[in-house]
N, C-alpha and C positions, 0 to 999 in steps of 0.2 A: 783222424777226423775229429776226435774229442778235443785235442788241444786247439785245433782250428776253430771249433765252435766256442770254446771256453775263453778264448783270448779277450782281454779287456782293451777297449779302444776309446779314443776321444768321442764324446757324444754330440759333437757339433752338427753332424748331418741330420740327426734326429731332431735336434732343437730347431734348426733352420726349417726343416720340413714341417714341423708343427706350426711354425709361424706362417709359412706359405699356405699350408693346408687350411688353417683357420681363416686366413684372408680370403682364399678361394671359395670356401663354402659360405662365407658371409656374402661374397659377391653373387654366388649362385642363388642364395636364398632371397636376398633383397632384389636381385635382378629378375627373378621369377615373378615378383610382384610388379616391378616397374615396367617390364615388357608385356605384361598382360597374360603371361603363361598360366599363372594361378587362376585367373578368371576364365580363360579359354578351356583349360583342362579340368579344373576341379570345381568351379562355381557354376558356370553356365550350363554344362550338360545335365540333362534330366536323369541320366543313367551313367554310372561309372563302371568301366570294365576293370575289375580287379583281377589279380592273378587267381586262377581257379583254386579254390580252397581258402582264399582270403577275402571272400565276398563280404564278410563281417566288417572288414575295414572300409569305411566310407568317409568321404569328406565331411567336415563340419558344416553345419547349416549356416546360411546367411553369409556374413563376412568372416566367419570363423577361420577359414584357411588363410586369410591375410594375417591374422594374429599368429597363426600356427607358423607360417613362414617367417614372420618377424622374429618369433622366438628362436627359430633355427639360425637366423642371421645374427642375433645377439649371442647365441651360443658359439657361433663361428668366431666372433670377436673375443669371447672369453677363452676359447681354445688358443687363439693367436697370442694373447697376452699371458696365457698360462694361469688363469684364475679358477680355482676349484676345478682343476683340469679333469680329474677322473669323473666327477659328476657331470661336467659340461660335455665331454666327449661321449659319455655313456648315454646321456639324454639325447644328444644330437643323433647318435646312431639309431636309437629307437624311433625318433621322429622321422628321420630320413628313410629308414627301412619301411616304416608305415606308409609314407608317400609312395615309395617304390612299389610296394605290393598292392596298394589300393587303386593304382591306375597303371595301365600299360598302353594306353592310346598314344602316349608320347614316349614310348620306350626308346631308351638311348643307352648304348653300352657304357658311357661314362657315368651314368646314374648307378649302374651296377658296380662299377669300379669304386665309385665314391662310397657305396655301402660297405664293400669289402674292406677298403682301407680304414674307414672310420671304425669298423669292428676291430681290426688289428690294433689300431692306435689305443684302444681302451687298455690294452695289456702291456703297453710299452712305457718306459720311464721318460716320457717326452717333456715333463715339467720340472726336470731336475736342474735346469739352468735357464737363466734369462726368463724367469716366470714370476708372476706375483705370488704364486704358491711358495716359492723360496723366500721372496722378500718379506712375506707376511708370516713366515714360520710354519706354514702348513706341511711343508716337506723339507727334507735336508738337501742342500745343494750337493751336486755330484758332477764331476768332470768326465766321467766314464760311463760306458755301457758295454754289454757283451757284444762281441762281433756278430753273433747270429742275428742281431737286429738288422744290421746291414743286409745280411744274406736273405732274410725273408722278403724284404722289399725287392731285391734283385730277382729272386725266383718268381715272385708274383708278377712283376712287370714283364719278365721273360716269357711267362706263360701267355700273357696277353698278346705280345707281339708274335710269338711263334704260331699260335693258332690263327691269328689274323692273316699271317702270310700264307699258311696252308689253305685257308678258305678261299684265297684269291686264285688258286690254281684250277680254274675251270674255264671252258672255252670263251665265254663272253667277256671275261676279264683279259685273257691272254690275247684276244684279237682286238682289244680296245673298245668293244661295243659299249660296255658299261661306262667307262671313263669318258667316252665321247658324249654319251647321253647326259651324264652328270655335268660335264663342263659346259654344255650348251645352255644350261639353265642358271648358271651362277653369276653371270654378268651381262649388263645391258650396254656396256661400253663397246662400240663397234670394233675398235682396235684389239681389245682383249678377246672379244668373241671370235674375231677372225683368227687370232693366234690359237685359241682353244679348239677351234674346229679343224685345224690342220692335223692330218693323220700322224705325222711324226711327233707332234706335241702330245696328243692324247695317248699314243702308245708309250711315249717316254714317261708320262705320269703313271700309266698302268704298271710298267715294269719297275719304275722307281719305287712305287708303293710296295711291290712284292719284295724287292731287294732291301728296302729300308726296314720293313718289318722283320725280315729274316736275319739281317746282319747287324742291326743297330746294337743289340745287347752284346754279342761277341766283340764288336769294335769298341764299345764302352769299357769292356772288361780288360782289354789290352792297353797297357800304358801308352804305347807309342801311337796308337790310333784314337785315343780317348778324346782329345780336344777336337780333332777333325770330326769325330762322330757327334760331339756336342754341337759344333757349328752346323753340321748336316741336320741335326734335330731342330735347331732354331729355324733354319730355312724351311724345313718340311712342315713344322707345326705352325709357323707364321703364315705360310701359304694356306694351310687348312683354316686357320683362324680368320683370315681375310676373305677368302673366297667361299668356303663351305659353311662358315658361321655355325660352329658346333660347340658353342658355349665355352666353358672353362677347360674342356678336355685338353687342348694343345698346351696350355700352361700347367695343367695338372700333370700331364705326361712329362713335361720338361723338368718338373720338380724332382722326379725320381733320379735324375742325374746326380743329385747330391750323394747318393749312396755308392756311386762308382768311383769317385775320387778318393784318394787317401784322406782319412778323417782329419788329420792335422792340416791338410791343405784347405779343407773347408773352414777349419778354425781360423787360419791365417786370413782368409778372404772375408769372413763375416764377423769374427770376434777377435780382433787384433790384440785386445788387452787380456784375453783369456789365457790362463796359465797353461803351459804346455803339458799335455798328458801323453806319455809314450805308450806304445802298444805293449801290453804285459800278458805273458802266458799265465793262465790260472790252472790250478790243479783240479778244478771241477767246473761244470757248466753252470752258469748263473741261471736260476729259475729252471732247473732241469725238467720239472714236471710240465711247466708251461710250454717248453719246446717239444717234448715228446708226446704230450697228451692233447695239446691244442694246435700249435702251429704246424707240426708235421702232418697230422691228419687233415688239417684245414687245407694245406697246400696239395695234398694227395687228391682231395675232393676237387680242387681247382684243376688239377691235371685230368681228372676223369670226366667231369661234366661236359667238356667240349667234344668228347669223342662218342657220346651216347648216341648221336644220330647215325653212326655207322652200324649200330645194332637195331635200328628201326627200319622197317621195310620202306623202300622208296628213296628218292633223292631229296635231301633236306631243302635244296634250293627251290623245289617245287612244293613239297608237302608242308614245309615250315616246321615239321616235327623235330625238335631238338635244336631249333635255331637260336633261341634265347639262351643266355648264360654261356655262350660258346665263342664269344669274341668274333662273331661274323659281322664285321663292322662295315657299313656303307658298301655293301657287296652287290646289290642288284636293285633294279627298279621293278616294282610290281604294280600292276593295274588290274582291275577287275570290275565286273558288274554282277548284280545278284537280285533275285526276287524270291519272296517267301509266299508259298501258297498254303493256306490253312484250310483243311478239309474237315467238315463236320461228319464224323463217322456214322452218326445216326441218321442224318438227313441226306448225306451225300453232297450237300452244297459246299461250294468252295469260294474263297475270296482271296485276293492278294493283299497281304498285310503291308500297309504303308509305313516303312521304317523311317522315312524322312521326318516324321513328326516326333520321333523319339530320340533321334541321334543328331549330333553335330556333324558338320561336313567332314571333319577329320575322322570321327568315329565311323562314318559311312564308308570311307576309304578302307578302314581297317576291317570292318565287317565284310566287305566285298573280297578281301584278300587273305584273311588270317583265319585258320580253322577254329582256333579256340574262341575267337570273337564270334564266329558263326554259331558255334555250339552254345555259348553263353546267351546270345541274343535269342536263340530258340527257347532257352529256359525262361526268358522274359515273356516271350509269346505264350508259352504254356501257362505262365502265371496269369496272364491277362484273360485266358480262356479256360481257367481252371474248373469252371462249372460245366464245361462241355468236354465230351470225348472227341479229341481232335488228332489229326495227323498233320505233319508239316513237311512239305516237299520244297526243295530248293533248286532253283536254276542258277548256277553260278559258273562263270567262265573267267579265267585269269590269263594274263600275258606277262611273260618275264622279259625285261629289257626291250619293251616295245615290239616284241615279236607277235606271232599269231595267237589269238585267243584259243584256249582249249578248255574243255569241261574240267572243273575243279572238284565239285561235289557231286556225288551220285544222285541224279534227279529222281531215282526210284526209291531212295532210302527214306524211311519215315524218321525225320530228325526229332520228332517228339519222343522217340524211343531210344535215341542215340545216347551212348555213354561216352565219357571222356577218359582216354588213357594217356597218361603222361609219358610212359616209357615204352609203349608199343604203338604200332600203327593203328590209326582209327580207320576202320574199314569203309566208312562213308566218304573218305577222301580218295578221289580217283588218282591213280598213278599215271604218270606220263606215258 
């Protein structure tokens, strides 16, 4: 294993990935402004739902978040051209992680992946070739990198796809219920809608999704099936990009294919004039401490986080406990309705709190269906009535994949006294 990790290889895949990565995050940042995402999610709402424990992270006032995202877009360009790379990628990672943790109303798995990869890129020699850092003398040019760089990208994306495939193995996916519901809403074109509504087609999409997620990494690793797997990836991700409109994720996912091809093949395709660098066995692992004390523990955490819901009471599909950070992507449709009754414990009088005046329409959908949003909103209610001794009782019902509504929160539990547990079941969430 040591010679395998210590081998020196051509660094073209990492260099090309840096260029793609910088371009994509610049598109993501400027696109968030242009499409109104920043306004809808970070500027307009009166109250921002941060990850629990990160409530101190709040959007900048006024138009501050426009400048914030503009800076991230500029940093993306600097990463792409390799100018002051370490500073640029480090600053971008901090800024994007702050956005990620300061809001979860628009939670998306590729936002999480973006944060993970940007963190990894801080520690990789991605500016050693075709960069302004080399041209301006800020770093020495190099044609090589240790093979373990390829490996950490392969392992990370394998984790993503493996857990995504496992998550799909539940009845509503296997019988096509979810894919049918999803495809019904993606196009207004009669011909396309007619095709998408056919049982054979939505079952094909359902099982293709499982097989793709489960097999794409092994097929990319095998030389004889690699190009076929790449073509399948192009078709799969372009379909998602056109019909599901999930931002940069399809193109981001495709960029990982760089690390599955022989390094010198990538050199020939993208850097025809670059000097050939043969694979060379080394007697020691480059940056041994970085591998053993950062990347291996980091990847172990990535392996463990998605299984934590198996140790929490209840079905994650219903309770949502352990759903995030687990690569449970586009897995179910969830609807709900909710009401908050505030009781004055001294007078016995009660009122129904009108949450519509506090929240955006998207936040309302989250508050009606996500337990951590419900708990956080109860904290907001407690703050509004902090001068009074109150109890909060909730009537909340949810439906998964357009099925029957069922009670989601215990209506007899005083949510003013509720605690939030990250790693164990919250007793005020009713089990199915």
